[in-house]
N, C-alpha and C positions, 0 to 999 in steps of 0.2 A: 421719843415716845410716840406710839401710834395714837392718832386722834379718832380715826374711823376706818371702817372696812366696808367696801361696797362690791357687790356683784351685779353687773348690769348687762343686758343684752344689747344687740346692735340697734334695736328700735328705741333705745334710751329708757327702757323700763327697768326699774330697780327690782332685782330678784332677791337680794339679801342686803341688809344694812345693819351695821353694829357700830355704835358710838361709844367711845371710851371717855368722853367728856360730856357734860350736860349741854345739849343744844336743844332749844325749843323746837317743837314740831313744825311750826310754820317756817322757821329758819332752816330746818333740815331739808325741806322740799326745795327751797331756793338754792341751798348749797349743792344738793344732789343734781339739780338741773344744770347749774353752772359747771360743775365738775364733769358731768357726763358730756356736756357740749364740748368742753375743752379736750377731753380724751378722744371722743369719737371724730373730731375734726382733724386729728393728726394722722399723717400717713405712716405706713409701716417703716419708712426710712428714717423717721424722726426718733429722737431719744424718748425713752419711756419715763423720763423724769420731768416734771413740770413745776416751776415755782408759781405758787398761787396764793395770793394774799399773804398771810403771815405763816404759811406752812408750805410743804412740798407734797406733790402728788406722785406716787409711784404706781404705774399700772402695767398690766400684762394682758395681752389678748390671746384667748384660746378660741379659735373659730369665731363663733357668733357671741362669745361671752367675754366681757371685760371685767377684770378684777382690779379695783382701785383701792389704794391705801393712802390715807392722809397722815403725814408725819410732821413732827416739828423739825426745825432747821438743823438741829444737831444730830439727828438720826442718820445712820449710814444707808444711803439709797440702794447700794448693791446688796446689802444684807436683806433689806425689805423685799427687793426684787426676787431674791432667791427664796425668801420666806413664802412668797406667793406661789412659787412653783412647788415647794414642799407641801403647802396646804392642799394643792390639787392632787399631789401624789398620795397624801393621807386620805383624801376623799376616795381616791381610786382603790386603795387597800381596804377601806371600810365598806364601801358600797359596791366595789368591783366594776370594772369597765368604765369608770368615770373619765379617765384620761383618754381612752380610745373614743368615747362619745364626744368629748370636748374637742379633741384634735381631729375628729373624723377619720380615724385610722381604720 
């Protein structure tokens, strides 16, 4: 099950957040700061799956944008990794040129 969905830039600013479980506002900011720090500190050679507290983080980087999804431990990481890319493709179809802007093509 997906717990949350974040879009974050390289400066660590959250551009979009959606929570699928109730999390208090002050805990959200702490959670987002820790999640962002964990994802931004990893190199491109490292795996895009991180075990964090009682859930997993699946992230994907598109140029200066990170998309991070928090999932429970029973969810399939590869399926969520592909879901992130499909989400970007849907944005591209709807708004046009999103993928080329994100990927700097």
